[in-house]
C-alpha positions, 0 to 999 in steps of 0.5 A: 510545479505542474506541467503545462499542457504541451509538456504533458503531451510530450511526456504522454507520447514518450510513455506511449513509445516506451510501452510500445518499444519495450513493455517489460522495461515499462512494467519494471519502471512502473513497479519500481515507482509503486515499490518506493511509495509502498516502502514509504507507507510501510516505514511511516506505519512502523514509526506510528506503531513504535510511537503508539507503543512508546506512548502506551508504555510510558503513560500506562501508570500515569493515565489510562486514557493516554495509554488507551490512545497509544494503544489505538495508534498501535492498532491503527498503524498495524491495520495500515501495515496489513492493508499496505502488505495486502495491496502490494500482494494484490498488485504483484499477483493481479488479484485486485480485480473483482473478477479475481475476487469472485473466482477466489470466492467460488473456489472456496465455496466449492471446496466447502461442499 
C-alpha cells in the first residue's frame, strides 16, 4: 500500500534530518539497501544460468533447438551477472558518471600515444 501525501512528507523530513545529523550512517543505510537488491538480482541470474545449463545438457541429444534455447538462457543470464557486477563496482567507486567515463577514456588514449 503506497504512502499518502502526509506520510510521504514526514518520511522525507526524517530522511533529510538523518542526512544532516549523520551523513555516514545515511550512506551506510543507502548502500545496504542497494546491496540487498544487487544480491537478489545476482542470485536470480545464477538460478537462470543453472536452469539454462540443465535445459541444455538434458535436451542436447533429443532436440538441438531446445538445447539452443538453454544455451541462450545461459548467455543472457551470464550477461545479466556481468552487468550486475559492473553496476555494483561503478556505484562503489563512483565511476557511473559520464565525466568519469570521459576521464578514463582520455587516460587510455594518452597511454596509447
